[in-house]
N, C-alpha and C positions, 0 to 999 in steps of 0.2 A: 867352421868359424866366422859363416855370413848368419847362422839362424840365432847365434847369440847377439851377434848384435842386431838384430830385427827384433828379439826379444825383447831385449834392452829398453828399445823403440818404443816398443807395444807398453809396456812400462810404464815409460814418460810419460806417452802422451796420454795414456788412462790416468795413471795418478793426474795429472795435469786437470783432467776433465771431474776428479774426487776434487782435486782443490777448487776448483771453478764454483760444485756444489754448496762445499764449504763455506766459501768466502761469500755466496749470495744467502746462506742461512743467517751469518753472522751481519751480514746488513740489516737483513727484516728483523731483527731481534725487537725492534722496536714495531713493526708493522701492525696493526689490527688485523688479527683474523688469518694471519698469517702461517702456514702448515710447512713446517721443516720439513728438507728431503734426503734424501740416502744412495749415497750409490754403491752397489755389488759388482763385484768382478766375479769373473768366471776362467778358465783357460780357454788357447785357441785352438786349432787342430792340431792336432799330433803327426810326424812322420814315421810311420810305422818300417822299422829296419829288417826288423823280421818278424813274423807272425806266431801266433799260440800253436803247439803243438800237444796233441792229446794226449794221454798215458798210453802208452803200449805193454805188450807180455812182459818182457824184461828193460823196460827202459820208462822213467816217470813221463809224466810233461814237462810241455816248455812252457815258458810264459811270452808272451809278446814283449819286442824290445822296442819302443817307442822315444822319440824325442820331441819335445812339447815345442812348440812356434809362436810363445807368447801368453797375453791376454789381454780379453777385452772384457768392456763393459756389459754384464749381466739385464741389470737392470739401474733406474733412474729411479726409485719411490718416495713417493711424497706421504708424510708420516700424520693420519689425520687423529690425532691424539686431543684429547683438551686442553684447548689452553684458560689459562688463570685469568679469572673474572676481574676487571678493573670498574668499583663505582663510577660516575662520572656525575650523576645528578642531572642530565639530558634525559630528557623524558623521551626523547625521540633517538635516544642510542639506545642500542638492542642488540644486545648479546644470546646466543644459543649454550643451554647447557645440554651436554649431549647432542646427538645425531643432527646432519641435517643442515639445509643451504637457508638462504634468503632468495628468492628469485627477484632481479630487475631487468627491466627491460629497456629497449629501445625500439621502440615500432612492434614490429611484429617479433623480433628477435632478443632471444632470452636469455641471460647469463645468469649464474649461480655463484654464491659470496657467502662468506660464512664473516665479514667485516659490514656491521651493522650501523657504521657512522653513517645515520641519517638526518634529514632535518626537512624542512619545510620551505617550498617556492612560493612564490605570489599568489601563486591559483591556490593553495593551499597541497600541493601535489607534493604526496610523500616518495620524497629522491637520497639518493646520496651527490650532495652537493658539490661532492669531485670530477664527477663527471655527466651528472643529469641523470642518470637511468632510472627510470620510475622502480616504486616497490611494490612490486604483487600482492596481491590478497582479495579479498570479497567485501564490496560494497554492503552494508545494508539496505535493505527492504521494509515497508510498510505493510504486512499481511490484515489477514481478513478483518481482522480483532483489531485494527492499528497499532498494533506490537512494532519497533524495528528488530527485525531479526536478520540474520546472516545466513545464507544458504553457501555452504562452503562445499558440496557437489557440483559449483558450476566451475564454469571456465574463467581464472584467476585475473582480477582486471588492474587496472592503476588504482593504489588510495588517494582519495580526497578527503582530507579530514582542513572540514570549512568552518576554519577558528574564527570566533565574533560574529555565525551567520545566525540569524534568527529563527524561532521553534515557535511555530503555530501556537494557540492556545486550544489547549482540550476540556471541552466538556465533561463535569465528573457524573459517570453513569455508575459509581459503585460508591459504597461506603461499607466498610467492614464494624464491626462491635466487640469488643472484647473485655466484657463488666461485669458485676456484682449487683444485684438487688440482695439488699440484704431482709432476711426471710423475717427479721423480727418487730420491721414496720408494722403499726398500727393499718387494720384498713380501713381507705379513704371512701364514703360513701358521695355519691355526684348530691348537689344542691338540688331546687325543686324543680330547678331549669337542665338538670341533667350535666352542668359544669361542672368542674373538678377544682378545688384550689390549686393553683401554681404553688405555693409553697409547701403543701404539703407531699409533692413529688420528688421525686430522684430526676436529677436534667443534665445530657450529656448534650456537649455542641461541638461541633468540627466544621471549620471551612470548606466549601466546593465554591466551583467554580461554572459558569456559564459557559455557552459555546461563545460569546466575546470575550471570555477569560476574566469576567465581573467578576468578586468575589460574593457570595455572599453567606451566610451563619447559619445550619445545619445544626433545630435545636430539636433532641427527643428527649418527651419529658415521661416519664414514668409513675403512675399509683398501683400501691397496693388492694385490688378491691376484692380480692376473695382469698380463702384455704389455698396457695399455691396458684395466685393469678394474678394478674397485673394486667393495666393497660396503658395503654400508650397512647400519644399524638405527638403531630411533627410541627415545626413553625421555620419557614425558611425568610429569612432576610430579603426584601426586595419582591416578595411574589407578588403581583397580582390579585390574586386569590387565594382563599383560603387552602390550605397543603392539604390534597386527601391520602389516605394510603388504603394500599390494594393488594390484598394477598391475595397472589396470580396462581389461584385454584381455583376448581368446579367450575360456576357461569360465573366467577367475577370478568370485568375488563379491560385490560391492558393497556396502557395508554390514553385511558381514557378518565376525565374525570371523576373517579365512583363519589356516591354523595358521602361515604363512610368516610368518619376525620379520624377514627380512633380505631386501634386493633386490640386483640386480646392475646395476651400469652400466656402459657401455660405451663407450670412445673409439675415432675414428679416428685414424690416424698424428700428423696432424696439430694435437690436442688439441679439438677437438668431440664434445660428447656426442649419441651417433647413436642407444644405444635404452637403455632399462630396463625392467628383468625379475623376474618373483620369481623367489628362490630354489629354493622346492618347487612350480613348476607353469608349465604352461609359456606362463605369459600373459603377451607380453612390446611393446612398443611403440618403433617405430622408426620411428615420422615424424609429424609436425606436433608438435604440445603435448606433452611427457613429463610428466606428470602420475604422482603415486603417492596413495593413498589410506592414511592413518593410521589407523588403528581402537582406539579404549582407548574404557574403561569410568569414570566416576566414581561412588567413593561412594556409596550409596544413591539412585541412578538406575541402571534395569537395562539400559537404554535404550542402544544401541553411538551414539556419536558419531565422527563422521569429520573429519579434516582434509585438503582437498589439498592435497597438496606439488608445486610447479611446479617443475619441473629445468629449463626453458629447452624452446627449439623444439629438435628434430631437426637436427642438421648447421650449425646459427646457435652465436655464440657468445654471447646475450644471458643465457644461465641457467648453468649449471655447466661449467667447462673444464678440461682436465688441461695443463698448459705447463710447461714448463724455469722456474716462477717460485716465488716460497714460497707457500705454502698458505694463501689468506686463506677468514675462514669469517664468512663475510655475507646472513643473511637479511635482505633487505630491505624485505620489509614486509607485513605480514597485517591482514586483514579486521574484528576482533574488536574490544570496548571493552568497558570499565565501565562502569557507570550513572554519568549525569554530569550537570552542572549548566551550563545556559547563562548563559555568565557577559559575553559583550560580542559585537558583530555587526559586523559591514563588508558595502559595499555599493562593488562596483567598475562600471567605466565601464558594462555593458549593464544595471545596474539590480537585476541580481543581490543577493542580499542573502542573506548566509551567516554561521550561528550558529558561534561560538567556545565550545565546551564546558571544563566545567574536567578532564573524562578526553582530554584534548588533540585531541578529533573536532573536525572542523568538518562543518556539514550546511549545505543550503540550504533557507533558511525561504521562500521566493517571492521574488517579481522585480516591479520597478517599471514601469508600462505608460506609455507616451507617443505622444501624438498628433498626428498632421500635417494641415495641411487645404490643400487646389488654392487657395484664395484666405485666407490668414492673414486680409489688411487686411479682408475679409466679416465678421468675428466680430464680435459685440455686446459692446462692453463692459459687466460688472454688478456694477461698482464690486468692493474690495476684492481686486483685483489679477485678477479673472476675467474671463472671456469664455464665450459663447455662440454655439451652433451658429446663424446666421442663413439666410436665403434664398441668400444669396449667398457665403457661408462655401465649403459643400463640406460632405459627412460628414466626419467624421474616420474615418483610417486609422491602425487602433490596433495597436502592435506594441513588440514590445520594444525597448530603445536601440538604438542605431549598427548599425540595418539599415534598408534600405530610405528611405531619406535622413532616418531621424532621426538627429539625433544623439546624442553622448556623454552620459552623465552623468559629472558632478564630485561625489563624497561630499566635504561638510567644507567647500564655500564654496559662495557665493551671486554670483547673474548683476547686476554694479550695473544703474542704470539707465542705458540709452543717451542720456542728453539733454546736449548738448553746450551749455553755456552758454555760451562765444562766440557761435555762430551764433544761440543765442537773443537776447543782447541783441544782437546786429547785427539781425536780424529786428526786433526791440522799436524800436529806431531806425528802420528804414524803415516799419516800421506807425506811428510817431508822426510819422512825415513825411506819409505818406499823409493819415493822418488831419488833420494840418493843414492839408495842400495841398485837401481836398475842405472843411471849414470855410468856407479865404478864399474857393473858389467859391460859397459861400452869401452871404456876406458881401457879394461884388461884385454878387452878381445882386441882393440887396438893395439895394443902390446905387443900381444902374440901375432898377430899381423905384421908386426914391424919385426919380429923377431924370425918370423918365413923370409919374407923378403932379403932380413939379411944376409941365410943364408949362401947366396951367391957369390958374396965376398969372402 
C-alpha cells in the first residue's frame, strides 16, 4: 500500500521538474541563441517478489514477479538544433549558421555562447554589452611583404576594431598593366635627335604614391617602331630627374638610375607579348613575368624610388597584347595609397573583419574564432546565454568559421531561440495529465488505507 503512495510522490516531483523545464523554455522563447531543453524519465528500482525460474523437463519457466517503486529523471537534455536567423542590420550582431560557439572571455576565464549580440566599447574592443565579456579571435599583423594577415593557428585574443584610427601612407611599388596596342598603327621612326613624337604614341596613365602619400601621375607611352615591336617610355609628375626604365635581367643594375629611358617590347605574330628589353643595354626578359623597373627621384629626397611595372607573362594574354583592335590604355592596379582613416568595417562568413578606410583601401583587422565540441550537450550552462566546459563536453576545437565542421558567421543577424511553442504547449498538457494521474494514485491509495483503518469498527 505504501509503495503506491511513494510511487505517486515520485511521479508528482518529477513531473513538476518537467514542468519547470517547460516553463523555462517558454520564458526564453525570445532569448537570442537560447537552446530548448527536454526531460526524459526512467523507472526506478523494482522490488522483486519472486525471481525467475528456468524451464525444467516437466515444467516450463517462470517469469520474475517485480513491483516498480516509481520513476525518476533520466536526463535533462539541451537540444542544439539551428534557430531561425533574424536580420537586424547591426554590423556587430553575429549569428552562427551551423555548429559552433562564439568564445568570450573575462580575463583568463573562457565562456562559450550562441548569442552574438555584440558591440564595441570605448576602447574598440568587440564585447557583449550585456556583461562586458570580450569576444575572442585573432588580430591581423603585418607580414614581411607589408600585408595584413591573420594567423588563425595562434592563441585567441581580444578583438579590437580601431574605428576612426589612421592608416599610414604606402608607397607604390607595383603597377600592373592590361591593355592592347593596335597592330594596325603605323610605324613611327624617331626624329634626328632620336626623340619620338608624343602625339603619335599610345598613352596610359595611373596615379601612384610616394612614401609620404603624395600623388604622382605615372604615364607610359608606347610607339610602334617595327613589325611586332613597340618602344615605350615613362614619365612621373613631380620627379626631379628623368624617369629611367630598367629591365631587371642580365647585367642590368636594379635600384640605380640606368641611363636608358626607353624599353623595347616584342610580340609574337599572334599578338602575345614575348619579351621586353632595355634599349641601351643587353638586358632582356623573354620568359615568366615580364617586369620593368621605373626609377625616379622626388624633390628633397636623394634616394631613388622604384616602381615595378608588371607587363604580363611571356606568351600569355593576361598583360599587354597586340591585336588588330582599338588600343586600350589601362593600368589595372597599383599597390600604394595615401594616409586614411578607418570609416567602417564588415565581417564575412569566415568571421574575417575588414576595415574600410577613407583613402579607398581595405585591410584585414582580425578574425572571429569559433569553437566546436565533441559533445555540446555536455556543456554546463552558466547563465547569461553562456556555457562552460565540463568533464563530458570535451575540449573546445577552436578555429575559423566555415572550416572543420564549424558553421559560417552571418553578420547583421541574430539567431533566434529554437523553442517550438506548439511542442511546448503539447508537452505542458501531457505533463499536466501525468501530474494529475499521479495525484489520483495518491488519493486512491489514501482511500484504500482509510478503508483498512475502518476494519476495526
